[in-house]
C-alpha positions as CSV (number, residue, x, y, z in Angstrom):
1,M,0.0,-0.3,0.3
2,K,1.3,3.7,-0.9
3,E,2.0,5.8,1.8
4,K,0.8,9.4,2.3
5,A,3.6,11.9,1.4
6,E,4.2,14.4,3.9
7,F,2.6,17.9,3.1
8,V,4.9,20.3,2.4
9,D,4.4,24.1,2.2
10,K,6.9,25.7,0.1
11,Y,6.4,29.2,1.1
12,L,7.3,28.3,4.8
13,R,11.0,28.6,6.1
14,K,11.5,27.6,9.9
15,T,14.1,29.5,12.0
16,D,15.0,25.8,13.1
17,G,18.8,25.3,12.6
18,I,19.6,28.5,11.1
19,K,23.0,29.9,12.3
20,A,22.7,33.4,13.2
21,R,25.4,36.3,13.1
22,P,26.4,37.4,16.5
23,G,23.8,40.0,17.2
24,F,20.6,38.4,15.6
25,N,18.7,35.5,16.7
26,S,17.5,33.0,13.9
27,F,14.4,35.2,12.6
28,D,16.4,38.3,12.1
29,E,18.8,36.1,9.8
30,L,16.1,34.6,7.9
31,K,14.8,38.1,6.9
32,T,18.4,39.1,5.7
33,Q,18.2,36.2,3.1
34,P,16.5,35.4,0.1
35,S,13.0,34.2,0.3
36,P,9.6,33.3,-1.2
37,S,7.4,36.5,-1.1
38,L,4.3,37.0,-3.5
39,L,3.8,40.5,-4.8
40,R,0.3,41.6,-4.0
41,S,-0.9,44.8,-4.7
42,F,-3.9,46.1,-2.4
43,E,-6.6,48.8,-3.8
44,A,-7.1,52.1,-1.6
45,V,-10.3,51.5,-0.3
46,K,-12.3,52.7,3.0
47,D,-13.6,49.4,3.7
48,Q,-10.2,47.7,5.0
49,E,-8.9,46.8,8.3
50,E,-5.6,45.2,9.1
51,K,-5.3,43.2,12.5
52,D,-2.5,41.6,14.5
53,F,-2.4,37.4,15.1
54,P,0.1,35.5,17.1
55,K,2.2,33.4,15.0
56,Y,4.6,30.0,15.7
57,E,8.1,31.8,16.4
58,N,9.8,29.2,13.9
59,H,7.8,30.3,11.3
60,F,8.8,32.7,8.6
61,M,6.4,33.3,6.3
62,A,5.9,34.8,2.6
63,Q,4.6,38.1,2.5
64,G,1.7,38.4,0.8
65,A,0.3,35.3,0.8
66,A,-2.9,34.3,2.2
67,I,-3.1,33.4,5.8
68,G,-5.4,31.5,7.9
69,L,-5.7,30.5,11.7
70,D,-4.9,27.2,12.9
71,Q,-6.8,25.5,15.6
72,A,-4.7,27.1,18.4
73,G,-5.4,30.9,16.8
74,K,-2.2,31.1,15.3
75,I,-1.2,32.3,11.7
76,V,-0.5,30.2,9.2
77,H,-0.1,30.1,5.4
78,Y,-4.1,28.9,3.9
79,Y,-4.2,25.5,2.4
80,A,-7.6,24.1,1.9
81,G,-8.3,21.0,3.6
82,R,-6.3,21.6,6.7
83,G,-8.6,22.9,9.0
84,I,-7.7,26.0,8.5
85,R,-9.9,29.5,8.8
86,F,-9.2,32.4,5.8
87,A,-7.8,35.1,7.7
88,G,-6.4,37.6,4.9
89,F,-3.1,38.4,3.3
90,L,0.1,38.7,5.7
91,I,1.6,42.2,5.2
92,H,4.3,42.1,8.4
93,Q,5.4,39.8,10.6
94,T,8.3,39.7,13.6
95,L,9.2,36.8,15.7
96,N,5.7,35.8,17.5
97,K,3.3,38.4,16.1
98,A,2.1,39.5,12.6
99,V,-0.2,41.5,10.6
100,I,-2.5,40.7,8.9
101,K,-4.7,42.7,6.1
102,S,-8.0,41.0,7.3
103,R,-10.3,43.0,5.0
104,G,-9.8,44.9,1.5
105,S,-9.4,44.9,-1.5
106,A,-6.5,42.9,-3.3
107,F,-5.7,42.6,-7.2
108,L,-5.5,38.7,-7.5
109,K,-5.2,36.3,-10.7
110,L,-7.8,34.6,-11.4
111,E,-7.8,32.6,-14.9
112,G,-10.7,33.4,-17.4
113,V,-11.8,36.7,-15.2
114,S,-14.1,38.9,-17.9
115,P,-16.1,42.1,-16.7
116,E,-19.5,40.3,-16.4
117,D,-17.8,38.5,-13.4
118,R,-18.2,41.7,-11.2
119,G,-19.7,40.6,-8.0
120,Q,-18.6,36.8,-8.6
121,R,-17.4,34.9,-5.5
122,V,-13.6,34.3,-5.3
123,F,-12.1,31.7,-3.6
124,C,-8.8,30.1,-2.4
125,S,-7.1,26.8,-2.2
126,A,-3.4,28.2,-1.3
127,P,-1.1,30.8,-0.4
128,N,-1.0,32.2,-4.3
129,Q,-4.3,29.9,-5.5
130,F,-7.4,31.9,-6.3
131,S,-10.3,30.9,-8.9
132,L,-14.1,31.6,-9.6
133,K,-14.7,28.2,-8.6
134,P,-14.0,26.2,-5.7
135,S,-11.5,23.2,-6.5
136,S,-12.9,21.2,-3.7
137,N,-15.5,21.8,-0.9
138,D,-12.5,22.7,1.4
139,D,-11.7,26.0,-0.8
140,A,-12.1,29.4,1.3
141,E,-14.9,31.7,-0.3
142,I,-12.6,34.9,0.1
143,G,-14.6,37.5,-1.3
144,K,-16.3,38.8,-4.8
145,I,-14.7,40.6,-7.8
146,R,-15.1,44.4,-8.0
147,F,-13.6,45.0,-11.6
148,M,-11.6,43.0,-13.8
149,E,-8.2,44.8,-13.7
150,R,-6.9,43.2,-17.0
151,A,-6.5,40.0,-18.9
152,N,-6.7,37.0,-15.8
153,F,-6.6,39.6,-13.1
154,A,-9.5,41.2,-10.9
155,A,-9.6,43.4,-7.8
156,V,-11.2,41.4,-4.8
157,A,-13.1,42.7,-2.1
158,F,-12.2,40.2,0.4
159,K,-12.7,39.6,4.3
160,G,-11.6,36.8,7.0
161,E,-14.1,34.1,7.0
162,N,-15.0,35.2,10.6
163,D,-16.3,38.7,9.1
164,S,-20.0,38.8,9.0
165,R,-20.1,42.1,7.6
166,P,-21.3,42.5,4.0
167,L,-18.7,43.4,1.0
168,N,-18.6,47.2,-0.5
169,L,-18.6,46.3,-4.3
170,K,-18.8,50.3,-5.0
171,V,-16.6,51.5,-7.7
172,K,-16.3,55.3,-8.0
């Protein structure tokens, strides 16, 4: 019988085993090294929020990645099917805390998006995977399309899973 492969988060770096220079801790040392980053642009809208959340001290996450809350209430990269609730996008992190854009409008790559898709639901399945249709029942519905920005890119009004307030889709 074939064993199930262990889950690997290609965007996560851990401080375990990192040798730091004098005056640095392993987290600071990782900040000086090249690491995965997801370029993310946010639209300046009135309906936006940032929140602080605790994180695992040995985790160094990719800036701009879709982030979720795990069962311990700490942030991790969002992956569908892992019992994680979508919380937003990583803006900044320190050794044990992170700032998340938990509500707002982000420009996201969405294959096949068209101007007629305004108001359609958007789903997330991984730190940098978004779609107009869920690929599984575990994908998080993160928001709705505000407008198509260019081919395969749209401005998406998003919010964390625990945010019950309606999204503002107005375009001025």
